[in-house]
Each structure stands twice: as C-alpha cells, then as structure tokens.
N, C-alpha and C positions, 0 to 999 in steps of 0.2 A: 448174707450176700456173698457171692463168689468173687474171687479176685478179678476175673475177666469182666464181670458186670460192674464191679466197683471202678475198674479202669476204663469203662466205656465200650468194651467189646462184648459181643454175644458169646455165649458159651458154645464152643464148637463141639459137634457130635459126629464122630465117625467120618471125618473128611479124608479124602484120598491123599496120597503123597504127591499127587500132581493135580493141577487144576483141571486139566483135560488130557486124556490119553491119546488125543488125536488132534493134529494141528490143522485140520481142514476147515476151520471155522464152524464146526458143528455147534459150538456155543459162541455167542457173541464175545468179542475180545474184552469188552468191559466186564462181562460176567466172569470170564477166565481170570482177569486181573483181580477181581473181588475174591474169587475162590483161592487164588494164590496167596492173597493177603490173609485170608481166613486160615489157611494152612500154617502160615508163619505165626499168626496169633496163637494158634493151637500149640505149636511147638514151644513158643515162649512160655505160655501158661503151664505146659507140662514141666518145663525146666524150673519155673518158679515153685511149683508144687513139690517138685522133687528135692528141693533144698532141705526141707525138714526131714526127709527120709534117708539122708546120706549117712553112711556108716564110716567110722574112722578108718582111714587107709584106703578107702574106696575111691577109684579114679573116675567114677561115673559122672560126677559134677563137671570135671574138666572136659570129658568126652562130649557130654551133652552141650556144654557151652560152645565148644569148638564146632560141633555139628550144626548147631543153630546159627552161629556166626557165619559159618561157611554158606549155609542156605540163604541167609539174608544178604550176604555180600554178593553171591552169584545173582540173586534176583535184582539187586540194585545195579550191579554192573551191566546186566542184560538190559535193564531199562535205560541206563545212561548211554551205553554204546550202541544199542539197537533200536529199542522202541522209541525213545525220545528223538533220536536222530531222524528216524523215518517219519515220525509225527511232525517234526519241524519242517521237513521237506514238503509235506502235504499241507501243513497248517502253520505257516510262519507267525501267525497272529498269537500263537501259544508260547512264544519265546519267553515271556516274563514268567508264565506259569512253570514252564520246564526249568528255568533258572532257579526258581524257588524250590522245586522238587530236588534238583541236583544238590543244592545247598543243604537241604534236609539230609540227603544221603551222606554228605560229609560229616554232619553232626552225629548222625546215627553211627557212622563208622568209628568216630572218636569214642563214643560211649561203648561200642563193642570192644575196642582195644582195651578200655578200662576193665570191662567184664572179663576179658581173657586174662589180664594181669591179675585181677583179684581171684579168679578161679585157680590160677597156678599157685598163688599164695595160700589158698584155702585147702589145698590138698593136705590131708592128714590133720586138719584142724576143725574145730567147731567154734561156736560162739561168735565173737566179733567179726572174724573173717567171713563166715557164712552170712552174717547179717549185712556186711558191706556188699557182698555179691547180690543179696536180695534187694537192698536199696537201689543198687545200680540197675538191676533188672526191672524194678518198679518204675524207675525213671524212663528206661528204654521203652517199656510197655506204653507209658503215657505218650511219649513222643511218637512212637510207631503208630498208635491209634490215630492221633491227630494227622500225621503224615498220610497214612493209608486213606483215611476218610476224605481228606482234601484231594488227594490224587484221583480217587475214584470219581468224585464230583467234578473236578476240573477237566479231566481228559477222557472220561468214559464215553461220551457221545462221539468225540473226535476219533476214538479208537474204532468204534462201531462203524463210522462212516468211511474209514480207510480200510486198508488191507495189510496182510502180512506176506508180501511177496518177497521179502528180504531174508527170512529165516531168523528174525530176532526173537520170536516167541519162545523158542525152546528154553533158554536160560531164565526167562521172565516167569513162565508159567509152570515149568516142570521141575520137580525136586527129586526125580528118580536118580539113583546112583549116589545120592547124598544120604548117608546113614542117619537114621533116626534111632539112637540107642534106646533100648527098652528101659523102663524105670526099674 
C-alpha cells in the first residue's frame, strides 16, 4: 500500500503545477479547488518519499520543505483573505464552516513551523532527525487530508454557485512561480 493511499489520499499522477491555467471559470471552482488540493497532496507525498533518498550534506530536504510550506501557506492565505471573505459576502450561512476551516489553517501552520525547524536541524544528519521530520510530515498529511476533504464537501457547491469577480482565485488555485525542487 502506498503512503498516499494509507493516509487516505489518491495517488496523484502527472498533475500540473496549477489547478487551472486560466481563471475564466473554464473549470468549476470546486473542481479547481480539488485539483489544487491534489497538487499539494502530490507535493507532500514527493517530499515524504524523498526523505529516504537524502544524501549527507544535501540541502534538498530543507529546500523541498520550504517550497512545500510556501505553496501551502500561499494557498491557505489566499483562501483566508480572498475566497472565504468573498464566500461569506455571498453566503453568510457558511460562517461556522469558514471559521472551522480557518482554525484548521492555524493548526496546519503550526505543524509546518515544526517541519521547518526539524528540517533545519536535519541538515547534514540522518536517523532520528530525519525520522522526526517524517513523523511530522505523516501527521501533516493526515490533517491535510481531513481538512481538504471537509473543505471540498462543505463549500464546493457554494463556490460553483458564486463567482470570482474579486481576483482571489490566483493564490488559491495556482502554484506557478513557486519552485518545486526536483528529487
């Protein structure tokens, strides 16, 4: 069983670095959100698989952790500052759901801070330091999966019923310009 299946996610295959290369609603917003989440799952799974292939003195682990954390942070900030704000203007009945999602973002941000710290300590090390990063990433993967699934179920239809006339979609759906270091 693969890590992604064990942790509740589908094994991503060949996903783009952006959920949609065009912001004109060619794809439903809920589908774009799902695709963005799948890209983030893929990046995390790549990072987790890469832990076992790290070479002593190689800074790839730290670069990959930082790149992933930056992509996830940008996505969540785009949701908090743009998508959720717009959604609440159109659907105030979703206030409790949005509050829960924003709380999840805070929890995920604290885990990512721990991952960053552990990755810095793991530079030039093997064994327990890398195992600690792996455990933290496993926990992050489980929380992300629960969060992404809930978000897609709870707000997908509301997204498709609304529109993006405010420009919030770019940081939520697109990851271009955010480096995805090679393994």
